[in-house]
Each structure stands twice: as structure tokens, then as C-alpha cells.
C-alpha positions as CSV (number, residue, x, y, z in Angstrom):
1,M,-23.9,53.7,-9.7
2,R,-21.4,54.2,-12.4
3,T,-19.3,51.2,-11.2
4,T,-22.2,48.9,-11.4
5,A,-23.4,50.1,-14.8
6,R,-19.8,49.1,-16.1
7,L,-19.5,46.0,-14.4
8,L,-22.9,44.5,-15.2
9,P,-22.4,44.5,-18.9
10,A,-18.9,43.0,-18.4
11,T,-20.2,40.1,-16.3
12,A,-23.3,39.2,-18.1
13,P,-21.5,37.6,-21.1
14,A,-19.1,35.6,-18.9
15,A,-22.3,34.2,-16.9
16,A,-24.0,33.3,-19.9
17,T,-21.1,31.5,-21.4
18,I,-20.7,29.5,-18.0
19,G,-24.5,28.8,-17.8
20,L,-24.8,27.8,-21.4
21,G,-21.4,26.3,-22.0
22,A,-20.7,22.9,-23.2
23,H,-18.9,20.2,-21.2
24,G,-15.6,21.7,-21.3
25,A,-13.8,19.4,-18.7
26,Y,-15.6,16.3,-19.7
27,A,-13.4,13.9,-21.5
28,G,-15.9,11.7,-23.1
29,D,-18.1,8.8,-21.8
30,F,-15.3,7.0,-19.8
31,A,-16.5,5.8,-16.5
32,V,-14.1,5.5,-13.5
33,M,-12.4,2.1,-13.1
34,E,-10.6,1.3,-9.6
35,A,-7.7,-0.7,-8.9
36,F,-6.9,-2.3,-5.6
37,P,-4.1,-1.7,-4.5
38,S,-3.6,1.4,-6.7
39,T,0.1,1.1,-6.2
40,A,1.6,-2.4,-6.5
41,A,5.0,-4.3,-6.8
42,P,5.8,-6.7,-9.6
43,G,4.1,-10.1,-9.0
44,A,1.1,-8.5,-7.1
45,T,-2.5,-9.5,-7.8
46,I,-4.6,-6.5,-8.7
47,T,-8.4,-6.4,-8.1
48,V,-10.1,-4.1,-10.7
49,N,-13.7,-3.1,-10.2
50,T,-16.3,-0.6,-12.1
51,A,-19.9,0.1,-12.1
52,A,-19.6,1.2,-15.9
53,C,-21.1,-2.3,-16.8
54,G,-24.2,-2.1,-14.9
55,P,-26.1,-4.5,-12.7
56,G,-25.3,-8.0,-13.8
57,G,-22.9,-6.7,-16.4
58,R,-19.7,-8.2,-17.7
59,G,-16.5,-6.7,-19.5
60,V,-13.2,-7.2,-20.7
61,G,-10.1,-5.7,-19.3
62,D,-6.9,-4.6,-21.0
63,A,-3.7,-4.4,-19.0
64,R,-1.5,-4.8,-22.0
65,S,0.1,-1.5,-21.1
66,L,2.1,-3.2,-18.3
67,G,2.4,-6.5,-20.1
68,A,-0.3,-8.3,-18.1
69,G,-2.6,-9.0,-21.1
70,G,-6.5,-9.1,-20.9
71,F,-8.7,-10.2,-18.0
72,R,-12.4,-10.7,-17.5
73,L,-14.7,-8.8,-15.5
74,S,-18.1,-10.4,-14.1
75,A,-20.6,-9.4,-11.5
76,G,-19.2,-9.0,-7.9
77,T,-20.7,-9.1,-4.5
78,H,-22.1,-5.4,-5.0
79,K,-25.0,-5.4,-7.4
80,K,-24.0,-2.7,-9.6
81,V,-20.1,-3.6,-9.8
82,V,-18.1,-6.0,-11.9
83,V,-14.9,-7.2,-10.8
84,G,-11.8,-8.8,-12.4
85,R,-8.3,-9.7,-11.5
86,F,-4.7,-9.8,-13.0
87,K,-1.3,-10.3,-11.9
88,V,1.6,-7.6,-12.5
89,P,4.2,-9.3,-14.5
90,H,7.6,-9.8,-12.7
91,D,9.6,-7.9,-15.3
92,T,7.2,-4.7,-15.1
93,E,9.2,-1.4,-14.9
94,P,8.2,1.3,-12.3
95,G,5.6,3.7,-13.5
96,T,2.0,4.5,-14.0
97,Y,0.2,2.5,-16.4
98,P,-3.4,2.8,-17.8
99,I,-5.9,-0.1,-17.4
100,E,-8.9,0.0,-19.6
101,V,-12.4,-1.9,-19.5
102,S,-14.8,-2.6,-22.2
103,C,-18.3,-3.5,-20.9
104,K,-20.8,-5.4,-23.0
105,N,-23.1,-2.5,-22.8
106,D,-20.5,-0.6,-24.9
107,K,-19.5,1.6,-21.9
108,P,-15.6,2.0,-21.4
109,A,-14.1,2.5,-18.2
110,T,-10.3,3.6,-17.5
111,G,-8.1,4.0,-14.4
112,D,-4.4,4.0,-13.6
113,L,-2.1,1.5,-11.7
114,A,1.1,2.6,-10.3
115,V,4.1,0.0,-10.1
116,R,6.9,0.6,-7.6
117,H,9.7,-1.8,-6.8
118,H,10.5,-2.6,-3.3
119,K,14.2,-3.1,-2.9
120,R,14.8,-6.2,-0.7
121,P,17.6,-6.0,1.7
122,S,21.0,-7.6,1.1
123,G,24.1,-8.0,2.8
124,H,25.0,-8.1,6.7
125,V,23.3,-5.7,9.1
126,H,25.5,-2.8,10.5
127,T,24.5,-2.6,14.0
128,G,27.9,-2.9,15.8
129,V,29.7,-6.0,17.3
130,G,27.2,-7.3,19.9
131,G,27.4,-10.9,20.4
132,S,28.1,-11.7,16.7
133,V,31.9,-11.8,16.9
134,G,32.4,-14.9,19.0
135,P,33.0,-16.0,22.7
136,D,35.5,-14.1,24.7
137,I,36.8,-16.7,27.1
138,T,38.1,-14.3,29.7
139,K,34.7,-12.2,30.0
140,I,33.0,-15.9,30.3
141,A,35.5,-16.7,33.0
142,A,34.9,-13.4,34.9
143,G,31.1,-13.7,34.7
144,V,31.2,-17.1,36.1
145,A,33.5,-16.1,38.9
146,V,31.0,-13.3,39.8
147,L,28.2,-15.6,39.9
148,A,29.9,-18.3,42.1
149,A,30.9,-15.6,44.5
150,A,27.4,-14.3,44.7
151,A,26.1,-18.0,45.3
152,V,28.7,-18.7,48.1
153,G,28.2,-15.3,49.8
154,G,24.5,-15.8,49.7
155,T,24.8,-19.2,51.1
156,L,26.9,-18.1,53.9
157,L,24.8,-15.2,54.8
158,L,21.7,-17.5,55.1
159,R,23.4,-19.9,57.2
160,R,24.7,-17.3,59.4
161,R,21.1,-15.8,59.9
162,A,19.7,-19.2,60.2
163,S,22.2,-20.3,63.1
164,G,21.9,-16.8,64.8
165,A,18.0,-16.9,65.0
166,Q,18.0,-20.3,66.6
167,G,20.2,-19.4,69.7
168,S,17.9,-16.6,70.7
């Protein structure tokens, strides 16, 4: 009973603070903006969408942080979502860039785009010699000789069987 008497006065203020507290983790009236793909290489076309603008809404996007400039968003195939597109410039450095949308109804939306460089292969492939060195005349001649011997041997074997079967 004594432990309960001490525990109750200590937890009551904490519970009241949580229950009556303000929006501590809420960072404003920013809605979510999605980018597809969320990770892209320079030169890729990015599709952006958000529900912040409401049904039939419109907005303007800002991708200047990565050098793409502004882009327009308009009603998409879904009733409550607006959609826009922009292209990642070829000279964009790898990193994460914020993308912002301002809707006509004065609601902002934000999201991030990660830019990664995909290295292209260069040089020759290190897989061994294989057939890439050139023809070896000795090996070719040996292969032809083996094939010719097999053909001659098979022909003789078939003739011998054919002639032996007729005599019985």
C-alpha cells in the first residue's frame, strides 16, 4: 500500500502532461509528398504526388535544391491526389534533396529524393582466356581429325552390321 501511495502522486503529473500536452512531435501543417522512384540516378524522370491540394486541386512544385527548377502538379487519376513530374539534371551530385509543393489551397507538402550515381562498366571483362585469344590451328586440326575418325568408324560399323544381317 505504501508503494502505491508513492507511485500514484509521481505518475499523475506525467499522465496529465501527456494527456493535455501540445503537439510536441508535430512539425507544422506540412503534408506528405511522395516521389517515385524515391531513389534515382541523374537523368531519371521523377513523378511526385500528394493529397495536400485536395480533390481537383493544383499546385506548384519546387525541385531547385537539386537543380531541376519548378514543375506543375494537377489532378491525377485518383480523385484526391495531384501529380507532377520533373527530370533530375545530369550534373546532380549524389545526396538527399528536399522537394516542396505549394498547393493553391495554401497547404504545403514536402518530401525527399535520394540521388545515387550508377557506375557504368568500363574496360574489358576479366573472365579468363576462353575463345577470345584467337584460333589455335593445332587444336582445330586435332578436332577435325577426331570427328573424321568417328565418321569413318561409324560408317564402317554400320556397313558391317548391314552386310552381316543379310547373310543370316
